[in-house]
C-alpha positions in Angstrom: -12.2 0.0 16.8 -16.0 -0.2 16.8 -16.2 3.0 14.7 -14.0 1.3 12.1 -16.2 -1.7 12.0 -19.3 0.4 11.4 -17.5 2.4 8.6 -16.6 -0.9 6.9 -20.1 -2.2 7.1 -21.4 1.1 5.7 -19.2 0.9 2.6 -18.7 -2.8 1.9 -20.6 -3.9 -1.2 -21.5 -0.3 -2.1 -20.0 0.3 -5.6 -19.4 4.1 -5.3 -19.0 4.1 -1.6 -20.6 6.7 0.7 -20.1 10.4 1.1 -18.8 11.5 4.4 -22.1 13.4 5.0 -24.0 10.2 4.4 -21.7 8.3 6.8 -22.3 11.0 9.4 -26.1 10.7 9.0 -26.0 6.9 9.0 -23.8 6.7 12.1 -25.4 9.7 13.8 -24.6 8.3 17.3 -20.9 8.6 16.6 -19.1 12.0 16.6 -18.0 13.0 13.1 -14.4 13.5 14.3 -14.4 9.9 15.4 -15.7 8.7 12.0 -13.0 10.8 10.3 -10.3 9.3 12.5 -11.7 5.8 11.8 -11.7 6.4 8.0 -8.1 7.6 8.2 -6.9 4.5 10.1 -8.8 2.3 7.6 -7.2 4.1 4.7 -3.7 3.7 6.2 -4.4 -0.1 6.6 -5.6 -0.4 3.0 -9.2 -1.2 3.9 -10.9 1.8 2.4 -10.0 4.6 0.0 -10.7 8.2 0.5 -11.6 10.0 -2.7 -12.5 13.6 -2.0 -15.7 13.5 0.2 -16.3 9.8 -0.6 -15.2 6.8 1.3 -15.0 3.7 -0.9 -14.0 0.1 -0.3 -10.5 -0.8 -1.4 -10.0 -3.5 -4.0 -8.8 -5.9 -1.3 -12.1 -5.3 0.7 -14.1 -5.7 -2.4 -12.4 -9.0 -3.2 -12.9 -10.3 0.3 -16.6 -9.4 0.0 -16.9 -11.3 -3.3 -15.2 -14.3 -1.8 -17.8 -14.2 1.0 -15.1 -13.8 3.6 -17.1 -11.0 5.2 -20.3 -12.1 6.8 -22.8 -9.9 8.6 
């Protein structure tokens, strides 16, 4: 679950999301396979969208961010 949290933090508020390569570099202490698994679970839950090599926030996540429901 912690990998999922870190992926969400990496893409929330970022208009065009992040490339997978950028996620791998940003989260370099996490195995890329674990990051990929986390992004697939987040996509299945409707939290992020996978668009080719990009991971973007879903419209629901974007809305929650605008409502200040996500605090860091």
